[in-house]
C-alpha positions in Angstrom: -17.5 27.1 4.5 -17.7 23.5 6.6 -18.5 22.0 3.2 -15.5 23.2 1.8 -13.5 22.2 4.5 -14.9 18.7 4.6 -13.9 18.6 0.9 -10.3 19.4 1.9 -10.2 17.1 4.3 -11.4 14.3 1.8 -8.7 15.2 -0.7 -6.1 15.4 2.3 -6.8 11.6 3.3 -5.6 10.5 -0.9 -8.7 9.0 -1.1 -7.3 7.6 -4.3 -4.5 5.0 -2.1 -7.7 4.6 0.6 -9.7 3.1 -2.5 -6.6 0.2 -3.4 -6.2 0.0 0.0 -9.8 -1.4 0.5 -9.9 -3.0 -2.9 -6.7 -4.9 -2.0 -8.5 -6.3 1.1 -11.9 -6.9 -0.5 -10.4 -8.3 -3.0 -8.5 -11.0 -1.1 -12.4 -11.7 1.0 -13.6 -12.4 -2.3 -10.5 -14.8 -3.4 -10.9 -17.1 -0.6 -14.8 -17.2 0.2 -16.6 -16.5 -3.6 -18.2 -19.9 -4.5 -16.7 -21.7 -1.3 -19.6 -22.6 0.6 -17.0 -23.9 3.8 -15.7 -20.3 4.0 -17.0 -18.0 6.2 -16.7 -14.9 7.9 -18.5 -12.1 9.8 -18.6 -9.5 7.3 -19.4 -6.5 10.0 -16.2 -7.2 11.7 -14.4 -7.7 8.2 -15.8 -4.4 7.7 -14.7 -2.9 11.0 -11.2 -4.0 9.8 -11.5 -2.3 6.5 -12.4 0.7 8.1 -9.7 0.7 10.6 -7.4 0.4 8.0 -8.7 3.3 6.1 -8.3 5.3 9.4 -5.1 4.3 9.9 -3.9 5.0 6.8 -5.9 8.6 5.8 -4.6 9.9 9.1 -0.7 8.7 8.1 -1.3 10.8 4.8 -2.2 13.8 6.6 0.8 13.3 8.9 2.7 13.1 5.9 1.5 15.8 4.4 1.7 18.5 7.8 5.6 18.1 7.5 5.7 18.1 3.9 4.3 21.4 3.8 7.5 23.4 3.0 8.2 21.2 0.5 4.3 20.7 -0.7 5.1 24.6 -1.4 8.0 23.8 -3.8 6.9 20.3 -5.3 2.8 20.6 -5.6 1.4 24.2 -4.9 -1.6 23.5 -6.4 -2.2 20.5 -4.3 -1.6 22.1 -1.0 -3.8 21.6 1.0 -2.9 21.7 4.9 -1.9 25.7 5.8 -4.2 26.9 2.3 -7.4 25.2 2.9 -7.0 23.1 6.3 -5.6 24.7 9.7 -2.4 22.7 10.8 -3.7 22.4 14.2 -7.3 20.8 12.9 -4.4 18.3 10.4 -3.3 17.3 13.9 -6.6 16.9 15.7 -7.9 15.0 12.6 -4.9 12.6 12.8 -5.1 11.6 16.4 -8.8 11.3 15.8 -8.9 8.6 13.1 -6.1 6.8 14.8 -7.9 7.0 18.0 -10.8 5.7 16.4 -8.9 2.8 15.0 -7.2 1.7 17.5 -10.8 1.4 19.6 -11.9 -1.2 16.7 -8.3 -3.1 17.0 -9.5 -3.4 20.2 -13.0 -4.4 19.7 -11.5 -7.4 17.1 -8.6 -8.7 19.6 -11.1 -9.2 22.5 -13.9 -10.4 19.6 -11.1 -12.8 18.7 -9.0 -13.8 21.3 -5.6 -12.3 20.3 -3.8 -9.5 20.7 -2.6 -9.0 16.6 -5.2 -6.2 15.8 -4.2 -4.2 18.5 -0.4 -5.1 18.2 -0.5 -4.8 13.8 -2.6 -0.9 14.5 0.0 0.4 17.0 2.5 -0.5 14.7 1.0 0.9 11.3 0.0 3.7 13.2 3.9 4.6 14.9 5.4 3.4 11.4 3.9 6.0 9.6 4.9 9.0 12.4 7.9 8.5 12.3 8.2 7.5 8.7 7.1 11.6 8.5 9.2 12.6 11.2 12.5 10.6 10.3 12.9 7.7 8.4 11.6 9.7 4.7 14.6 11.9 5.5 17.1 9.2 4.9 18.1 7.9 2.3 15.8 4.1 1.2 15.0 3.6 4.2 11.6 5.6 4.1 11.1 4.0 0.5 11.5 0.2 1.8 9.1 1.4 5.2 6.1 2.4 3.0 6.3 -0.8 0.3 6.6 -2.9 3.5 3.4 -1.5 4.8 1.9 -1.6 1.7 2.8 -5.3 0.8 1.1 -6.0 4.2 -2.4 -5.5 3.3 -3.5 -8.3 1.2 -1.8 -10.7 4.4 -4.2 -8.3 6.8 -7.4 -9.4 5.0 -6.3 -13.0 5.4 -5.0 -12.6 8.9 -9.0 -11.8 9.2 -9.8 -15.2 7.7 -7.3 -16.8 10.1 -8.0 -15.3 13.3 -11.6 -16.4 12.5 -11.5 -19.8 13.9 -15.1 -20.4 12.2 -14.5 -19.1 8.8 -14.2 -22.7 7.9 -11.1 -21.6 6.1 -9.1 -24.4 8.2 -11.6 -26.9 6.8 -10.0 -30.4 5.3 -6.7 -28.4 5.8 -4.0 -30.5 6.0 -0.3 -29.4 7.6 0.6 -25.8 8.3 -1.9 -23.2 7.6 0.5 -21.0 5.6 1.2 -23.7 2.9 -2.3 -23.9 2.1 -2.0 -23.2 -1.8 -5.0 -20.9 -1.8 -3.1 -18.6 -0.1 0.3 -18.6 -2.3 -1.3 -16.3 -5.0 -2.2 -13.7 -1.6 1.4 -14.1 -1.3 2.7 -13.5 -4.3 0.4 -10.9 -5.3 1.8 -9.3 -1.5 5.0 -9.6 -2.9 4.3 -7.7 -5.7 2.4 -5.0 -4.8 6.0 -4.1 -2.1 8.0 -4.0 -5.2 5.8 -1.5 -7.2 5.9 0.5 -4.4 9.4 0.6 -3.4 9.9 1.7 -7.4 6.9 4.0 -7.4 8.3 6.0 -4.2 12.1 5.8 -6.0 10.1 7.1 -9.1 8.4 10.0 -6.5 11.8 11.3 -5.1 13.1 11.9 -8.4 10.4 14.4 -8.9 10.3 15.6 -5.5 14.2 16.5 -5.0 13.3 20.4 -5.5 11.5 20.3 -2.1 12.9 17.9 -0.5 15.7 20.1 -0.3 13.9 22.4 1.6 13.2 19.7 4.1 16.6 18.0 4.3 15.3 14.9 2.7 18.2 12.7 1.7 16.4 10.2 -1.3 18.5 7.7 -3.7 17.9 10.2 -6.2 19.7 13.5 -4.2 22.8 11.6 -3.7 23.4 9.3 -6.5 21.8 11.2 -9.5 19.0 10.5 -12.4 20.8 7.7 -13.6 22.0 5.5 -10.8 18.0 6.1 -9.5 16.9 4.3 -13.3 19.2 1.8 -12.5 18.0 0.9 -9.1 14.1 0.9 -10.1 15.0 -1.4 -13.7 16.6 -3.8 -10.9 13.6 -3.5 -8.8 11.4 -4.0 -11.4 13.4 -6.6 -13.2 13.5 -8.7 -10.2 9.9 -8.5 -9.8 9.5 -9.4 -13.3 11.5 -12.4 -12.5 9.9 -13.6 -9.6 6.6 -13.5 -10.8 7.1 -15.6 -13.5 9.0 -18.0 -11.7 6.8 -18.4 -8.6 4.1 -20.4 -10.4 6.2 -22.7 -11.2 8.0 -23.1 -7.6 5.3 -22.9 -5.6 2.8 -24.9 -8.6 0.3 -22.3 -8.7 -3.0 -23.4 -10.0 -3.7 -19.5 -12.1 -6.7 -19.7 -14.3 -6.2 -18.3 -18.0 -7.9 -14.9 -17.0 -5.7 -14.3 -13.8 -2.3 -15.2 -15.5 -3.6 -12.1 -18.3 -3.9 -9.8 -16.0 -0.8 -10.7 -14.8 1.3 -10.2 -18.5 -0.7 -7.2 -18.9 0.8 -5.5 -15.4 4.1 -7.0 -16.6 4.1 -5.8 -19.6 3.1 -2.0 -18.1 6.5 -3.0 -15.7 8.5 -4.1 -19.3 7.4 -0.1 -20.8 8.5 1.6 -17.8 11.8 0.2 -18.4 12.0 0.8 -22.0 10.9 4.6 -20.9 14.3 4.7 -18.9 16.2 5.5 -22.4 14.2 9.1 -22.8 14.6 10.9 -19.7 11.0 13.3 -20.0 9.2 10.6 -21.0 10.3 8.6 -17.6 9.8 10.6 -15.4 6.2 12.1 -16.5 4.9 8.6 -17.3 6.7 6.3 -14.7 4.4 7.0 -11.6 1.4 6.7 -13.6 1.9 3.4 -15.1 3.5 1.8 -12.0 0.4 2.6 -10.1 -2.1 1.3 -12.9 0.8 -1.6 -12.6 -0.1 -2.4 -9.2 -4.0 -1.9 -10.0 -4.2 -4.6 -12.7 -1.9 -7.1 -10.8 -4.1 -7.1 -8.2 -7.8 -7.2 -9.7 -6.3 -10.4 -10.7 -7.5 -11.2 -6.8 -11.1 -11.4 -7.9 -10.7 -13.9 -10.1 
């Protein structure tokens, strides 16, 4: 019985999404410190940052499912966990336990590195995810944008650990402002890529979630403007993203390796495929979300090159 409950809780936090978050943050760490003898961080503290981020993301997924039970009974009854395998009160208890644990970690990190940053950002994320589930998700575009911004901020959160770790060596032989460091530009680029990719994916999700969203009075872009307009908006987001990713290396004089360039091209090619699928409603609805997530994974893997 306890084993089944733990398995249900494991699936409730959406481990695939947590894996992407942790992989992105570890990719930033690898990108900045690999084969760079002057850069070194406290690995235990970085692991604590990973844990606190995963706890907040997991708690956010729980509370989102808590308020979505009525919609999920229609949209994905086979994936319904809360009320079916995990009692609602346990979901709330776990939600606050996860958030409280993350907050304790952020207090420790803020105290050790003499900054209020980690407490501030964790409190902001906890409240943002709560209000998303309760309020912003039901407002047209606001919920999509909020989740996209939080997703795009994940690489920057990992980067901030190097910045606030004064002994990390990241400032060694650094001229000008720290944020102008060319080593950081690829992280900024992929942060923007993740934000835009997730924004398009959230709108795609809204298209398939229309039946259940009606049950909880969500006002999404597909519900208000229809499938055709929604696809145009998704296409515009992807075109802007593709244009920015192609132009940015030239504007910021990014020195991309051949492998990194190939990885970004593959990710962009998947986005072009999604745009091509828009002509076929059935294929677009079936494959767009998976292709967007795959494209994001491929693009973020450039951090490890």
